[in-house]
Residue, then its C-alpha position, 0 to 999 in steps of 0.5 A: x660326359x654325354x653330348x646333350x642336344x643344343x637347347x637342352x638347358x642344365x636344369x633339363x638335363x639334371x632332371x633326366x639324369x635324376x629319372x635314369x637317362x644318362x644318354x639322350x639316345x634313351x629318350x627314343x623309347x620314351x614318349x615325350x609327354x613323360x618328360x614334361x612332368x620332370x622338374x627342371x624340364x620346360x618347353x625349350x628342352x622339350x622342343x630341343x629333344x623332339x628335334x634331336x630325336x626327329x634329326x636322328x630318325x631321319x638320318x637312319x632312313 
């Protein structure tokens, strides 16, 4: 099972998985606005994903 960022609720995780995203790192290649249209994805989940991606990018610099 993949570890998703804290703050991403189960319905949002299900929505991502249904869209074919099995690991949160895959989200780096996709614009966040794409996820806003997924059923189950809310503003808190989007904010958590955005924060995790920023943190991930910062740790690689």
